[in-house]
C-alpha positions, 0 to 999 in steps of 0.5 A, a space after each residue: 218223216 214223222 206222220 201223226 194220225 189221230 182220231 176217235 175210236 173206230 174211225 179207221 185211224 189204226 188201219 190207215 196208219 198201218 197202211 201209210 207205214 207200209 206205203 212209205 216204209 216206216 215203222 208203225 206204233 198203235 199207241 192205243 194198244 199201250 193204254 189198253 195193255 195197261 188197263 188190262 194189266 190192272 183190271 182186277 185192281 180198279 177198286 183198290 185204294 192204290 189203283 193209280 199207283 198200280 196203273 203207273 207201275 204197269 205203264 213203266 213196266 210195259 213190254 211193247 213186244 207183247 202188244 197183241 191186237 187180238 187180245 187188246 181189241 175188246 170193248 173191255 180193253 177200250 173202256 179200261 184204256 179210257 180210264 187209265 188214260 186219265 192218270 197223269 203218271 200213266 200218261 207220263 210214262 207212255 208219252 216218253 215211250 211214244 216220243 222215243 219211238 217217233 224220234 228214231 232215225 228215218 221217222 215213224 207213223 204213230 196213231 192215237 188221240 194226241 199224237 199231233 198235239 202232244 206227242 209229236 207236235 213237230 210231225 211232218 204230216 198230221 191227219 185227223 181221221 173222223 167218221 159218223 159215230 153210228 158208222 164207227 160202231 158198225 165197223 167195230 161190230 163187224 170187226 169183232 164178228 170177223 174174229 168170231 166174237 158175238 156182239 150187241 151192235 147197240 151196246 157197241 154204239 153206246 160204248 163208242 159214244 161213251 168213249 168219245 165223251 170220256 176222251 173229250 172230258 179227259 183232263 190229262 188229255 189233248 183230244 182235238 185236231 191240231 191246227 195244222 192237221 188234215 181232216 179226213 172224214 171216212 164215213 163214206 169211204 171204204 178202207 182202200 179209198 180212205 188209204 188213197 186219200 191219206 197217201 195223197 195228203 201225205 204226198 202233197 204235204 211232202 211236196 209242199 215242204 220240198 218246194 219251200 
C-alpha cells in the first residue's frame, strides 16, 4: 500500500505521515528533507555561475541515511529547499530516489508537495493536508522554540507565506492537490485528532478498494 501525503509547509503532513507509517507498519520518507539537504549542501554557492550544476551534483550524491531532521528543520534550510526545487536536474535526481522508495515491496508512506501528482500518481491513498497560514506559522514557531531556538513569530509567518508563493509558482513543480486526493484541513485539529482523521481516511479508502 502506497500512501501519498502532500501539503504546504507546516501543515502537519510530516507528523501525520510518520503517524500513518507507524499505524500501518510501513516505511516513511519525508521527501522535503531531501531538498533541504541539497539546499544546505550548496548554501555557500548560491552566487556561483554553476550553482545549478552544483545543486544537481549534490542531489545525485545525497546520502539518505544522513537526513537529520533537527539540522534540516531550520527556516534557512526551508528557503534553500524552495530554491533548489526549481532546478530540473535536482528534481530529476530526487524524483528517481522517491519513486524507488515508494516501489519497495509492501509499499510506503511518502510526504511532500507532489507525491500524489508526480511521484506516485498510482498511490492507493492520497491525502492533501492544509491549514490556515497563520496557524501553520504558529505551529512552526512553537516547534522551533521547543528545540531551544529563539524565533520571531512574524518572521516565521512571512517565511511560510513566501514559501507558499514559491511553491505555487515553481515552474518545475506540481504543487496542487491530486483530483483523487482527500483534503484534510488541520486548522482546528490537534495532532491526535488529525491523525485519527487521517487513519479513518486511509481505512475507508482500503475498504472501498476491497469491495470493488
